[in-house]
N, C-alpha and C positions, 0 to 999 in steps of 0.2 A: 291622277291616274292618265297614264302614255294611252296612246291609241292602239300601242302593241301589246301592253298588259292588260287592256280591255278584251283584246280579241283572244288570248291567252287565257283571261279568264272565262269566258265565253266557250272555249273548247272545252276546259276542263270542267265546265258546269254540265256538259253536254246538252243534246237536243232536247229531253223531255224535262229540262229543269226550268225554276220558276224564273233564273236569270234570263236563260233563251225567251221566255214567252213576253217578258219586259221589254228584252232588246228590240222583238218583232214590234211588240206594240211601238216602241218609242220611233223603229224606221217607220211604221204604218202614220203616225202622228206627223213625222217630218216630211213625209210625201204629201200628206194634205194640206197641211199648213204652205209648204212651196206652191203647191196649187192655186189655192187661193190667193198667196202673193202674186204669183202669175198672173190669174186672171183680173185681180185687183190694179197692178201695174199696165195690164193692156187695155181694160175699160176707162180707166182714170185718167192715163198716162202718166207720165214724167215730166217735172220741171227742170228746163233746162236754161241755164243762162246765157244770155247771148249781148255780143259786145260790140260795140262800134270805136272805132281807132283806139283800140287798147283799154276801152273803158267798158266797165258792165252796163248796159243800157235797160236792163230789162230781165224776165225771164218770159218763157214760153213753155205750154206744155205741148209734148210731144208725144204721140199714141202710135202705137207699132203693132199692127195686126197679127205680124209673123210669130210675136211672142205667146200671142194667145193661140193660134194656131197649132204650135210647137207643143205649148202644155197639151192642148187636148190630144194629140198624137200620142206625146210620152205616155198621158192616162190611159190610152186606150192599149197602148203594147203593155204597162204593167197589169192590166186589168183583164186582158184578154177579150176585151169586147170595146165595141162603140158606145153602149148605152149608158153605162154608168160611170161618171169620172170618179166614183169615188171605191170603187171595186163591188164585189158581189156581196149580196146582203148573207147577213150571218145568222 
């Protein structure tokens, strides 16, 4: 199914449909998975190859605190508060 078709089906189904509920749940899971992946990447780093004279000599682990800070800020904006990165309790 194309992206356009999925959005059209969502529009036709209406805001109170099961499709809409599943759509929102999938978006929520996607945000949570993205947040976990970002935090993992920030805390555990990413391996990058390094080269000397055009030959790969090894790898090094690179950490980026800005990625973690950006993930927390995005989650704060999405949930409306700084306390819970996963959203309000249901």
